[in-house]
N, CA, C, O and the ligand as a Tripos MOL2 file, in Angstrom:
@<TRIPOS>MOLECULE
protein
  289   287    73     0     0
PROTEIN
NO_CHARGES

@<TRIPOS>ATOM
      1 N           0.8430   -1.1560   -0.0070 N.3       1 MET1
      2 CA         -0.0300   -0.0020    0.0040 C.3       1 MET1
      3 C           0.8830    1.2350    0.0090 C.2       1 MET1
      4 O           1.6780    1.4690    0.9190 O.2       1 MET1
      5 N           0.7180    1.9750   -1.0280 N.am      2 SER2
      6 CA          1.5140    3.1950   -1.1320 C.3       2 SER2
      7 C           0.7580    4.4060   -0.7620 C.2       2 SER2
      8 O          -0.3940    4.5440   -1.1730 O.2       2 SER2
      9 N           1.3100    5.2770   -0.0310 N.am      3 THR3
     10 CA          0.6910    6.5300    0.2670 C.3       3 THR3
     11 C           1.3850    7.6340   -0.4730 C.2       3 THR3
     12 O           2.2750    8.3170    0.0340 O.2       3 THR3
     13 N           0.9470    7.7740   -1.6710 N.am      4 ARG4
     14 CA          1.6830    8.7860   -2.4380 C.3       4 ARG4
     15 C           0.8510   10.1640   -2.3510 C.2       4 ARG4
     16 O          -0.3410   10.2620   -2.6400 O.2       4 ARG4
     17 N           1.5870   11.0930   -1.9530 N.am      5 ILE5
     18 CA          1.0220   12.4230   -1.7240 C.3       5 ILE5
     19 C           1.6290   13.3830   -2.7540 C.2       5 ILE5
     20 O           2.8440   13.5710   -2.8150 O.2       5 ILE5
     21 N           0.7820   13.9560   -3.5240 N.am      6 ASP6
     22 CA          1.2480   14.9480   -4.4410 C.3       6 ASP6
     23 C           1.4060   16.3390   -3.7040 C.2       6 ASP6
     24 O           0.4400   17.0060   -3.3340 O.2       6 ASP6
     25 N           2.6550   16.6810   -3.5420 N.am      7 VAL7
     26 CA          2.8680   17.9430   -2.8740 C.3       7 VAL7
     27 C           3.2580   18.9740   -3.9490 C.2       7 VAL7
     28 O           4.3000   18.8630   -4.5950 O.2       7 VAL7
     29 N           2.4320   19.9210   -4.1050 N.am      8 ARG8
     30 CA          2.6820   20.9720   -5.1260 C.3       8 ARG8
     31 C           3.6610   21.9920   -4.5070 C.2       8 ARG8
     32 O           3.3340   22.7240   -3.5730 O.2       8 ARG8
     33 N           4.8090   21.9970   -5.0480 N.am      9 ILE9
     34 CA          5.7430   23.0980   -4.5980 C.3       9 ILE9
     35 C           5.3110   24.4000   -5.1570 C.2       9 ILE9
     36 O           5.2000   24.5130   -6.3780 O.2       9 ILE9
     37 N           5.0630   25.3780   -4.3780 N.am     10 PRO10
     38 CA          4.5890   26.6460   -4.8190 C.3      10 PRO10
     39 C           5.7200   27.3580   -5.6470 C.2      10 PRO10
     40 O           6.8600   27.4720   -5.1990 O.2      10 PRO10
     41 N           5.3630   27.8020   -6.8080 N.am     11 ASP11
     42 CA          6.3130   28.5100   -7.6190 C.3      11 ASP11
     43 C           5.9640   30.0090   -7.5170 C.2      11 ASP11
     44 O           5.2970   30.4550   -6.5840 O.2      11 ASP11
     45 N           6.4180   30.7170   -8.4580 N.am     12 HIS12
     46 CA          6.2270   32.1950   -8.3840 C.3      12 HIS12
     47 C           4.7560   32.5590   -8.5240 C.2      12 HIS12
     48 O           4.3740   33.6900   -8.2250 O.2      12 HIS12
     49 N           3.9340   31.6350   -8.9680 N.am     13 ASN13
     50 CA          2.5190   31.9270   -9.1360 C.3      13 ASN13
     51 C           1.7360   32.0930   -7.8200 C.2      13 ASN13
     52 O           0.5970   32.5590   -7.8020 O.2      13 ASN13
     53 N           2.3860   31.6990   -6.7450 N.am     14 ASP14
     54 CA          1.6440   31.7730   -5.4290 C.3      14 ASP14
     55 C           1.7080   33.1610   -4.8820 C.2      14 ASP14
     56 O           1.1260   33.4570   -3.8390 O.2      14 ASP14
     57 N           2.4020   34.0020   -5.5670 N.am     15 ARG15
     58 CA          2.4440   35.4300   -4.9950 C.3      15 ARG15
     59 C           1.3420   36.2640   -5.5480 C.2      15 ARG15
     60 O           1.5660   37.3620   -6.0580 O.2      15 ARG15
     61 N           0.1500   35.7450   -5.4500 N.am     16 VAL16
     62 CA         -1.0170   36.4970   -5.8910 C.3      16 VAL16
     63 C          -1.3580   37.5630   -4.8290 C.2      16 VAL16
     64 O          -1.5280   37.2240   -3.6570 O.2      16 VAL16
     65 N          -1.4560   38.7930   -5.2090 N.am     17 PRO17
     66 CA         -1.7940   39.7960   -4.2160 C.3      17 PRO17
     67 C          -3.2030   39.6070   -3.6760 C.2      17 PRO17
     68 O          -4.1330   39.3610   -4.4440 O.2      17 PRO17
     69 N          -3.3640   39.7160   -2.4080 N.am     18 THR18
     70 CA         -4.7130   39.5910   -1.8650 C.3      18 THR18
     71 C          -5.4850   40.8110   -2.1960 C.2      18 THR18
     72 O          -4.9710   41.9230   -2.0730 O.2      18 THR18
     73 N          -6.7230   40.6430   -2.6190 N.am     19 PRO19
     74 CA         -7.5700   41.7670   -2.9200 C.3      19 PRO19
     75 C          -7.8640   42.5340   -1.7070 C.2      19 PRO19
     76 O          -7.8960   41.9610   -0.6180 O.2      19 PRO19
     77 N          -8.0910   43.8500   -1.8270 N.am     20 PRO20
     78 CA         -8.4330   44.6250   -0.6040 C.3      20 PRO20
     79 C          -9.8530   44.2560   -0.1020 C.2      20 PRO20
     80 O         -10.7590   43.9930   -0.8940 O.2      20 PRO20
     81 N         -10.0050   44.2470    1.1730 N.am     21 PRO21
     82 CA        -11.3230   43.9530    1.7210 C.3      21 PRO21
     83 C         -12.4050   44.9640    1.2610 C.2      21 PRO21
     84 O         -12.1990   46.1720    1.1420 O.2      21 PRO21
     85 N         -13.5160   44.3710    1.0300 N.am     22 ILE22
     86 CA        -14.6160   45.2260    0.5680 C.3      22 ILE22
     87 C         -15.2720   45.9620    1.7020 C.2      22 ILE22
     88 O         -15.7320   45.3380    2.6580 O.2      22 ILE22
     89 N         -15.3260   47.2450    1.6240 N.am     23 PRO23
     90 CA        -15.9560   48.0480    2.7620 C.3      23 PRO23
     91 C         -17.4260   47.5980    2.9400 C.2      23 PRO23
     92 O         -18.1010   47.2030    1.9900 O.2      23 PRO23
     93 N         -17.8710   47.6780    4.1810 N.am     24 PRO24
     94 CA        -19.2550   47.3690    4.4720 C.3      24 PRO24
     95 C         -20.2450   48.3900    3.9500 C.2      24 PRO24
     96 O         -19.8900   49.5430    3.7050 O.2      24 PRO24
     97 N         -21.4520   47.9760    3.7850 N.am     25 ALA25
     98 CA        -22.4660   48.9230    3.3900 C.3      25 ALA25
     99 C         -22.8790   49.8040    4.5280 C.2      25 ALA25
    100 O         -22.6680   49.4680    5.6930 O.2      25 ALA25
    101 N         -23.4680   50.9320    4.2030 N.am     26 CYS26
    102 CA        -23.8380   51.8670    5.2600 C.3      26 CYS26
    103 C         -24.9160   51.3020    6.1540 C.2      26 CYS26
    104 O         -25.9410   50.8800    5.6170 O.2      26 CYS26
    105 N         -24.7870   51.2530    7.4330 N.am     27 PRO27
    106 CA        -25.7940   50.6960    8.3670 C.3      27 PRO27
    107 C         -27.0050   51.6690    8.4660 C.2      27 PRO27
    108 O         -28.0820   51.2770    8.9130 O.2      27 PRO27
    109 N         -26.8160   52.8860    8.0590 N.am     28 ASN28
    110 CA        -27.9030   53.8760    8.1690 C.3      28 ASN28
    111 C         -28.8500   53.8520    6.9420 C.2      28 ASN28
    112 O         -30.0470   53.6020    7.0840 O.2      28 ASN28
    113 N         -28.3110   54.1090    5.7670 N.am     29 CYS29
    114 CA        -29.1640   54.1790    4.6110 C.3      29 CYS29
    115 C         -29.1210   52.8820    3.7970 C.2      29 CYS29
    116 O         -30.0020   52.6130    2.9800 O.2      29 CYS29
    117 N         -28.0990   52.1050    4.0360 N.am     30 ARG30
    118 CA        -27.9810   50.8030    3.3780 C.3      30 ARG30
    119 C         -27.8290   50.8840    1.9060 C.2      30 ARG30
    120 O         -28.0050   49.8890    1.2030 O.2      30 ARG30
    121 N         -27.5080   52.0370    1.4220 N.am     31 GLN31
    122 CA        -27.3090   52.2350   -0.0220 C.3      31 GLN31
    123 C         -25.8900   52.7130   -0.2930 C.2      31 GLN31
    124 O         -25.3300   52.4310   -1.3520 O.2      31 GLN31
    125 N         -25.3380   53.3960    0.6050 N.am     32 GLY32
    126 CA        -24.0140   53.9810    0.3490 C.3      32 GLY32
    127 C         -22.9070   53.0080    0.7270 C.2      32 GLY32
    128 O         -23.0840   52.1470    1.5880 O.2      32 GLY32
    129 N         -21.7660   53.1590    0.0710 N.am     33 VAL33
    130 CA        -20.5980   52.4120    0.4610 C.3      33 VAL33
    131 C         -19.7690   53.2520    1.3550 C.2      33 VAL33
    132 O         -19.5500   54.4340    1.0900 O.2      33 VAL33
    133 N         -19.2910   52.6440    2.4410 N.am     34 LEU34
    134 CA        -18.5190   53.4140    3.3890 C.3      34 LEU34
    135 C         -17.1050   53.6300    2.9860 C.2      34 LEU34
    136 O         -16.4620   52.7400    2.4310 O.2      34 LEU34
    137 N         -16.5990   54.8320    3.2640 N.am     35 TRP35
    138 CA        -15.2100   55.2110    2.9560 C.3      35 TRP35
    139 C         -14.5010   55.4320    4.3000 C.2      35 TRP35
    140 O         -15.0920   55.7720    5.3250 O.2      35 TRP35
    141 N         -13.2620   55.2210    4.2110 N.am     36 LYS36
    142 CA        -12.4020   55.5470    5.3800 C.3      36 LYS36
    143 C         -12.1370   57.0030    5.4280 C.2      36 LYS36
    144 O         -11.5970   57.5810    4.4850 O.2      36 LYS36
    145 N         -12.5150   57.6170    6.5340 N.am     37 ASP37
    146 CA        -12.1950   58.9720    6.7760 C.3      37 ASP37
    147 C         -11.0460   59.0870    7.7750 C.2      37 ASP37
    148 O         -11.2480   59.0830    8.9890 O.2      37 ASP37
    149 N          -9.8710   59.1870    7.2410 N.am     38 THR38
    150 CA         -8.6920   59.2070    8.0420 C.3      38 THR38
    151 C          -8.3100   60.5140    8.5980 C.2      38 THR38
    152 O          -7.3560   60.6280    9.3670 O.2      38 THR38
    153 N          -9.0630   61.5290    8.2090 N.am     39 ARG39
    154 CA         -8.7330   62.8480    8.7010 C.3      39 ARG39
    155 C          -9.2860   63.1300   10.0940 C.2      39 ARG39
    156 O          -8.8440   64.0350   10.8020 O.2      39 ARG39
    157 N         -10.2940   62.2950   10.4580 N.am     40 ALA40
    158 CA        -11.0180   62.5170   11.6810 C.3      40 ALA40
    159 C         -10.2420   61.9670   12.8880 C.2      40 ALA40
    160 O          -9.7130   60.8560   12.8560 O.2      40 ALA40
    161 N         -10.1920   62.7540   13.9140 N.am     41 ASP41
    162 CA         -9.6110   62.3440   15.1950 C.3      41 ASP41
    163 C          -8.1940   61.8310   15.0330 C.2      41 ASP41
    164 O          -7.9250   60.6490   15.2480 O.2      41 ASP41
    165 N          -7.3310   62.6790   14.6720 N.am     42 GLN42
    166 CA         -5.9440   62.2510   14.5590 C.3      42 GLN42
    167 C          -5.0930   62.8370   15.7110 C.2      42 GLN42
    168 O          -3.9320   63.2040   15.5290 O.2      42 GLN42
    169 N          -5.7110   62.9060   16.8850 N.am     43 LYS43
    170 CA         -4.9760   63.4690   18.0170 C.3      43 LYS43
    171 C          -3.9260   62.5060   18.4830 C.2      43 LYS43
    172 O          -2.8150   62.9040   18.8330 O.2      43 LYS43
    173 N          -4.2670   61.2500   18.4910 N.am     44 ASP44
    174 CA         -3.2630   60.2490   18.9480 C.3      44 ASP44
    175 C          -2.7340   59.6160   17.6410 C.2      44 ASP44
    176 O          -3.3770   58.7630   17.0300 O.2      44 ASP44
    177 N          -1.5870   60.0560   17.2650 N.am     45 SER45
    178 CA         -0.9370   59.4000   16.0720 C.3      45 SER45
    179 C          -0.3750   58.0890   16.4360 C.2      45 SER45
    180 O           0.1390   57.9040   17.5390 O.2      45 SER45
    181 N          -0.4600   57.1920   15.5530 N.am     46 GLY46
    182 CA          0.0020   55.8260   15.7980 C.3      46 GLY46
    183 C          -1.1490   54.9120   16.0950 C.2      46 GLY46
    184 O          -1.0620   53.7000   15.8990 O.2      46 GLY46
    185 N          -2.2440   55.4960   16.5730 N.am     47 LYS47
    186 CA         -3.4260   54.6680   16.7900 C.3      47 LYS47
    187 C          -4.3320   54.6850   15.6430 C.2      47 LYS47
    188 O          -4.2680   55.5510   14.7700 O.2      47 LYS47
    189 N          -5.2200   53.6760   15.6470 N.am     48 ASN48
    190 CA         -6.2050   53.6550   14.6030 C.3      48 ASN48
    191 C          -7.3360   54.6370   14.8740 C.2      48 ASN48
    192 O          -8.3080   54.3370   15.5670 O.2      48 ASN48
    193 N          -7.1720   55.7750   14.3200 N.am     49 HIS49
    194 CA         -8.2720   56.7760   14.5020 C.3      49 HIS49
    195 C          -8.8270   57.1660   13.1900 C.2      49 HIS49
    196 O          -8.2990   58.0420   12.5060 O.2      49 HIS49
    197 N          -9.8960   56.5190   12.8320 N.am     50 TRP50
    198 CA        -10.5500   56.8430   11.5440 C.3      50 TRP50
    199 C         -11.9950   56.4600   11.7160 C.2      50 TRP50
    200 O         -12.3650   55.7100   12.6190 O.2      50 TRP50
    201 N         -12.7840   56.9810   10.8450 N.am     51 ARG51
    202 CA        -14.2050   56.7280   10.8600 C.3      51 ARG51
    203 C         -14.6410   56.2430    9.4850 C.2      51 ARG51
    204 O         -14.0050   56.4930    8.4610 O.2      51 ARG51
    205 N         -15.7630   55.5370    9.5260 N.am     52 TRP52
    206 CA        -16.3910   55.2710    8.2610 C.3      52 TRP52
    207 C         -17.1950   56.5100    7.8720 C.2      52 TRP52
    208 O         -17.7740   57.2090    8.7040 O.2      52 TRP52
    209 N         -17.1960   56.7330    6.5910 N.am     53 TRP53
    210 CA        -17.9750   57.8680    6.1120 C.3      53 TRP53
    211 C         -18.7970   57.4060    4.9430 C.2      53 TRP53
    212 O         -18.2590   56.8180    4.0050 O.2      53 TRP53
    213 N         -20.0650   57.6520    4.9720 N.am     54 CYS54
    214 CA        -20.9900   57.2060    3.9430 C.3      54 CYS54
    215 C         -21.0860   58.2920    2.8840 C.2      54 CYS54
    216 O         -21.4120   59.4390    3.1880 O.2      54 CYS54
    217 N         -20.8050   57.9340    1.6610 N.am     55 GLY55
    218 CA        -20.9380   58.8990    0.5760 C.3      55 GLY55
    219 C         -22.3720   59.1990    0.1890 C.2      55 GLY55
    220 O         -22.6080   60.1400   -0.5690 O.2      55 GLY55
    221 N         -23.3120   58.4580    0.6660 N.am     56 ASN56
    222 CA        -24.6320   58.6080    0.2920 C.3      56 ASN56
    223 C         -25.3660   59.5140    1.2930 C.2      56 ASN56
    224 O         -25.9440   60.5170    0.8770 O.2      56 ASN56
    225 N         -25.3640   59.2040    2.5670 N.am     57 CYS57
    226 CA        -26.0640   59.9960    3.6040 C.3      57 CYS57
    227 C         -25.1500   60.8500    4.4050 C.2      57 CYS57
    228 O         -25.5970   61.5640    5.3030 O.2      57 CYS57
    229 N         -23.8650   60.8000    4.1090 N.am     58 GLN58
    230 CA        -22.8350   61.7130    4.7020 C.3      58 GLN58
    231 C         -22.6900   61.4890    6.1490 C.2      58 GLN58
    232 O         -22.2420   62.3870    6.8620 O.2      58 GLN58
    233 N         -23.0440   60.3410    6.6300 N.am     59 LYS59
    234 CA        -22.9230   60.1450    8.1030 C.3      59 LYS59
    235 C         -21.5770   59.3860    8.3840 C.2      59 LYS59
    236 O         -21.0140   58.6880    7.5400 O.2      59 LYS59
    237 N         -21.1340   59.5920    9.6310 N.am     60 ARG60
    238 CA        -19.8590   58.9270    9.9920 C.3      60 ARG60
    239 C         -20.1920   57.8780   11.0120 C.2      60 ARG60
    240 O         -21.1030   58.0260   11.8280 O.2      60 ARG60
    241 N         -19.4130   56.7930   10.9420 N.am     61 PHE61
    242 CA        -19.6410   55.6620   11.8630 C.3      61 PHE61
    243 C         -18.3310   55.2210   12.4350 C.2      61 PHE61
    244 O         -17.2840   55.2600   11.7890 O.2      61 PHE61
    245 N         -18.4280   54.7850   13.7130 N.am     62 ARG62
    246 CA        -17.2410   54.2690   14.3180 C.3      62 ARG62
    247 C         -17.0270   52.8600   13.8210 C.2      62 ARG62
    248 O         -17.9630   52.0620   13.7660 O.2      62 ARG62
    249 N         -15.7230   52.5360   13.4390 N.am     63 PRO63
    250 CA        -15.4440   51.1190   12.9660 C.3      63 PRO63
    251 C         -15.4270   50.1650   14.1450 C.2      63 PRO63
    252 O         -15.0930   50.5530   15.2650 O.2      63 PRO63
    253 N         -15.7760   48.9600   13.8970 N.am     64 THR64
    254 CA        -15.7240   47.9210   14.9960 C.3      64 THR64
    255 C         -14.2390   47.4990   15.1090 C.2      64 THR64
    256 O         -13.3850   47.8740   14.3060 O.2      64 THR64
    257 N         -14.0070   46.7250   16.1180 N.am     65 GLU65
    258 CA        -12.6800   46.1530   16.3380 C.3      65 GLU65
    259 C         -12.2070   45.3660   15.1510 C.2      65 GLU65
    260 O         -11.0470   45.4580   14.7490 O.2      65 GLU65
    261 N         -13.0890   44.6080   14.6020 N.am     66 GLU66
    262 CA        -12.7860   43.8070   13.4600 C.3      66 GLU66
    263 C         -12.4200   44.6770   12.2450 C.2      66 GLU66
    264 O         -11.4770   44.4020   11.5030 O.2      66 GLU66
    265 N         -13.2360   45.7620   12.0840 N.am     67 HIS67
    266 CA        -12.9690   46.7150   11.0010 C.3      67 HIS67
    267 C         -11.5960   47.2870   11.1960 C.2      67 HIS67
    268 O         -10.8440   47.4060   10.2290 O.2      67 HIS67
    269 N         -11.2300   47.6520   12.4280 N.am     68 LEU68
    270 CA         -9.9360   48.2410   12.6510 C.3      68 LEU68
    271 C          -8.7650   47.3690   12.2060 C.2      68 LEU68
    272 O          -7.7450   47.8330   11.6970 O.2      68 LEU68
    273 N          -8.9860   46.0520   12.4390 N.am     69 ARG69
    274 CA         -7.9290   45.0850   12.0440 C.3      69 ARG69
    275 C          -7.9340   44.8750   10.5360 C.2      69 ARG69
    276 O          -6.8850   44.8350    9.8930 O.2      69 ARG69
    277 N          -9.1190   44.7440    9.9940 N.am     70 ARG70
    278 CA         -9.1620   44.3400    8.5570 C.3      70 ARG70
    279 C          -8.9160   45.5200    7.6690 C.2      70 ARG70
    280 O          -8.3720   45.3530    6.5770 O.2      70 ARG70
    281 N          -9.2910   46.7130    8.0850 N.am     71 PHE71
    282 CA         -9.1590   47.8470    7.1860 C.3      71 PHE71
    283 C          -8.1110   48.8570    7.6710 C.2      71 PHE71
    284 O          -8.1450   50.0320    7.3070 O.2      71 PHE71
    285 N          -7.2070   48.3830    8.4780 N.am     72 ALA72
    286 CA         -6.2210   49.3400    8.9640 C.3      72 ALA72
    287 C          -5.3110   49.7600    7.8520 C.2      72 ALA72
    288 O          -4.4070   50.5690    8.0650 O.2      72 ALA72
    289 ZN        -25.4730   56.0450    4.3610 Zn       73 ZN73
@<TRIPOS>BOND
     1     1     2 1
     2     2     3 1
     3     3     4 2
     4     3     5 am
     5     5     6 1
     6     6     7 1
     7     7     8 2
     8     7     9 am
     9     9    10 1
    10    10    11 1
    11    11    12 2
    12    11    13 am
    13    13    14 1
    14    14    15 1
    15    15    16 2
    16    15    17 am
    17    17    18 1
    18    18    19 1
    19    19    20 2
    20    19    21 am
    21    21    22 1
    22    22    23 1
    23    23    24 2
    24    23    25 am
    25    25    26 1
    26    26    27 1
    27    27    28 2
    28    27    29 am
    29    29    30 1
    30    30    31 1
    31    31    32 2
    32    31    33 am
    33    33    34 1
    34    34    35 1
    35    35    36 2
    36    35    37 am
    37    37    38 1
    38    38    39 1
    39    39    40 2
    40    39    41 am
    41    41    42 1
    42    42    43 1
    43    43    44 2
    44    43    45 am
    45    45    46 1
    46    46    47 1
    47    47    48 2
    48    47    49 am
    49    49    50 1
    50    50    51 1
    51    51    52 2
    52    51    53 am
    53    53    54 1
    54    54    55 1
    55    55    56 2
    56    55    57 am
    57    57    58 1
    58    58    59 1
    59    59    60 2
    60    59    61 am
    61    61    62 1
    62    62    63 1
    63    63    64 2
    64    63    65 am
    65    65    66 1
    66    66    67 1
    67    67    68 2
    68    67    69 am
    69    69    70 1
    70    70    71 1
    71    71    72 2
    72    71    73 am
    73    73    74 1
    74    74    75 1
    75    75    76 2
    76    75    77 am
    77    77    78 1
    78    78    79 1
    79    79    80 2
    80    79    81 am
    81    81    82 1
    82    82    83 1
    83    83    84 2
    84    83    85 am
    85    85    86 1
    86    86    87 1
    87    87    88 2
    88    87    89 am
    89    89    90 1
    90    90    91 1
    91    91    92 2
    92    91    93 am
    93    93    94 1
    94    94    95 1
    95    95    96 2
    96    95    97 am
    97    97    98 1
    98    98    99 1
    99    99   100 2
   100    99   101 am
   101   101   102 1
   102   102   103 1
   103   103   104 2
   104   103   105 am
   105   105   106 1
   106   106   107 1
   107   107   108 2
   108   107   109 am
   109   109   110 1
   110   110   111 1
   111   111   112 2
   112   111   113 am
   113   113   114 1
   114   114   115 1
   115   115   116 2
   116   115   117 am
   117   117   118 1
   118   118   119 1
   119   119   120 2
   120   119   121 am
   121   121   122 1
   122   122   123 1
   123   123   124 2
   124   123   125 am
   125   125   126 1
   126   126   127 1
   127   127   128 2
   128   127   129 am
   129   129   130 1
   130   130   131 1
   131   131   132 2
   132   131   133 am
   133   133   134 1
   134   134   135 1
   135   135   136 2
   136   135   137 am
   137   137   138 1
   138   138   139 1
   139   139   140 2
   140   139   141 am
   141   141   142 1
   142   142   143 1
   143   143   144 2
   144   143   145 am
   145   145   146 1
   146   146   147 1
   147   147   148 2
   148   147   149 am
   149   149   150 1
   150   150   151 1
   151   151   152 2
   152   151   153 am
   153   153   154 1
   154   154   155 1
   155   155   156 2
   156   155   157 am
   157   157   158 1
   158   158   159 1
   159   159   160 2
   160   159   161 am
   161   161   162 1
   162   162   163 1
   163   163   164 2
   164   163   165 am
   165   165   166 1
   166   166   167 1
   167   167   168 2
   168   167   169 am
   169   169   170 1
   170   170   171 1
   171   171   172 2
   172   171   173 am
   173   173   174 1
   174   174   175 1
   175   175   176 2
   176   175   177 am
   177   177   178 1
   178   178   179 1
   179   179   180 2
   180   179   181 am
   181   181   182 1
   182   182   183 1
   183   183   184 2
   184   183   185 am
   185   185   186 1
   186   186   187 1
   187   187   188 2
   188   187   189 am
   189   189   190 1
   190   190   191 1
   191   191   192 2
   192   191   193 am
   193   193   194 1
   194   194   195 1
   195   195   196 2
   196   195   197 am
   197   197   198 1
   198   198   199 1
   199   199   200 2
   200   199   201 am
   201   201   202 1
   202   202   203 1
   203   203   204 2
   204   203   205 am
   205   205   206 1
   206   206   207 1
   207   207   208 2
   208   207   209 am
   209   209   210 1
   210   210   211 1
   211   211   212 2
   212   211   213 am
   213   213   214 1
   214   214   215 1
   215   215   216 2
   216   215   217 am
   217   217   218 1
   218   218   219 1
   219   219   220 2
   220   219   221 am
   221   221   222 1
   222   222   223 1
   223   223   224 2
   224   223   225 am
   225   225   226 1
   226   226   227 1
   227   227   228 2
   228   227   229 am
   229   229   230 1
   230   230   231 1
   231   231   232 2
   232   231   233 am
   233   233   234 1
   234   234   235 1
   235   235   236 2
   236   235   237 am
   237   237   238 1
   238   238   239 1
   239   239   240 2
   240   239   241 am
   241   241   242 1
   242   242   243 1
   243   243   244 2
   244   243   245 am
   245   245   246 1
   246   246   247 1
   247   247   248 2
   248   247   249 am
   249   249   250 1
   250   250   251 1
   251   251   252 2
   252   251   253 am
   253   253   254 1
   254   254   255 1
   255   255   256 2
   256   255   257 am
   257   257   258 1
   258   258   259 1
   259   259   260 2
   260   259   261 am
   261   261   262 1
   262   262   263 1
   263   263   264 2
   264   263   265 am
   265   265   266 1
   266   266   267 1
   267   267   268 2
   268   267   269 am
   269   269   270 1
   270   270   271 1
   271   271   272 2
   272   271   273 am
   273   273   274 1
   274   274   275 1
   275   275   276 2
   276   275   277 am
   277   277   278 1
   278   278   279 1
   279   279   280 2
   280   279   281 am
   281   281   282 1
   282   282   283 1
   283   283   284 2
   284   283   285 am
   285   285   286 1
   286   286   287 1
   287   287   288 2
@<TRIPOS>SUBSTRUCTURE
     1 MET1         2 RESIDUE 1 A MET
     2 SER2         6 RESIDUE 1 A SER
     3 THR3        10 RESIDUE 1 A THR
     4 ARG4        14 RESIDUE 1 A ARG
     5 ILE5        18 RESIDUE 1 A ILE
     6 ASP6        22 RESIDUE 1 A ASP
     7 VAL7        26 RESIDUE 1 A VAL
     8 ARG8        30 RESIDUE 1 A ARG
     9 ILE9        34 RESIDUE 1 A ILE
    10 PRO10       38 RESIDUE 1 A PRO
    11 ASP11       42 RESIDUE 1 A ASP
    12 HIS12       46 RESIDUE 1 A HIS
    13 ASN13       50 RESIDUE 1 A ASN
    14 ASP14       54 RESIDUE 1 A ASP
    15 ARG15       58 RESIDUE 1 A ARG
    16 VAL16       62 RESIDUE 1 A VAL
    17 PRO17       66 RESIDUE 1 A PRO
    18 THR18       70 RESIDUE 1 A THR
    19 PRO19       74 RESIDUE 1 A PRO
    20 PRO20       78 RESIDUE 1 A PRO
    21 PRO21       82 RESIDUE 1 A PRO
    22 ILE22       86 RESIDUE 1 A ILE
    23 PRO23       90 RESIDUE 1 A PRO
    24 PRO24       94 RESIDUE 1 A PRO
    25 ALA25       98 RESIDUE 1 A ALA
    26 CYS26      102 RESIDUE 1 A CYS
    27 PRO27      106 RESIDUE 1 A PRO
    28 ASN28      110 RESIDUE 1 A ASN
    29 CYS29      114 RESIDUE 1 A CYS
    30 ARG30      118 RESIDUE 1 A ARG
    31 GLN31      122 RESIDUE 1 A GLN
    32 GLY32      126 RESIDUE 1 A GLY
    33 VAL33      130 RESIDUE 1 A VAL
    34 LEU34      134 RESIDUE 1 A LEU
    35 TRP35      138 RESIDUE 1 A TRP
    36 LYS36      142 RESIDUE 1 A LYS
    37 ASP37      146 RESIDUE 1 A ASP
    38 THR38      150 RESIDUE 1 A THR
    39 ARG39      154 RESIDUE 1 A ARG
    40 ALA40      158 RESIDUE 1 A ALA
    41 ASP41      162 RESIDUE 1 A ASP
    42 GLN42      166 RESIDUE 1 A GLN
    43 LYS43      170 RESIDUE 1 A LYS
    44 ASP44      174 RESIDUE 1 A ASP
    45 SER45      178 RESIDUE 1 A SER
    46 GLY46      182 RESIDUE 1 A GLY
    47 LYS47      186 RESIDUE 1 A LYS
    48 ASN48      190 RESIDUE 1 A ASN
    49 HIS49      194 RESIDUE 1 A HIS
    50 TRP50      198 RESIDUE 1 A TRP
    51 ARG51      202 RESIDUE 1 A ARG
    52 TRP52      206 RESIDUE 1 A TRP
    53 TRP53      210 RESIDUE 1 A TRP
    54 CYS54      214 RESIDUE 1 A CYS
    55 GLY55      218 RESIDUE 1 A GLY
    56 ASN56      222 RESIDUE 1 A ASN
    57 CYS57      226 RESIDUE 1 A CYS
    58 GLN58      230 RESIDUE 1 A GLN
    59 LYS59      234 RESIDUE 1 A LYS
    60 ARG60      238 RESIDUE 1 A ARG
    61 PHE61      242 RESIDUE 1 A PHE
    62 ARG62      246 RESIDUE 1 A ARG
    63 PRO63      250 RESIDUE 1 A PRO
    64 THR64      254 RESIDUE 1 A THR
    65 GLU65      258 RESIDUE 1 A GLU
    66 GLU66      262 RESIDUE 1 A GLU
    67 HIS67      266 RESIDUE 1 A HIS
    68 LEU68      270 RESIDUE 1 A LEU
    69 ARG69      274 RESIDUE 1 A ARG
    70 ARG70      278 RESIDUE 1 A ARG
    71 PHE71      282 RESIDUE 1 A PHE
    72 ALA72      286 RESIDUE 1 A ALA
    73 ZN73       289 GROUP 0 **** ****
């Protein structure tokens, strides 16, 4: 009984750039796509201080902890 395992050695093709995460939809109007507003609250440099900004209803939202990690 042979246990032959095909191991694919990754070549240069494995360096596919990961696509940027898709921003969440606006929780207020549910029509707009949220943008990162990095100009807001930059009092503490080095920290993640940005807000979501909806291009449709112009509202700002606090990003969640997960958003801070994924969209940093
Ligand atoms: Zn909105």
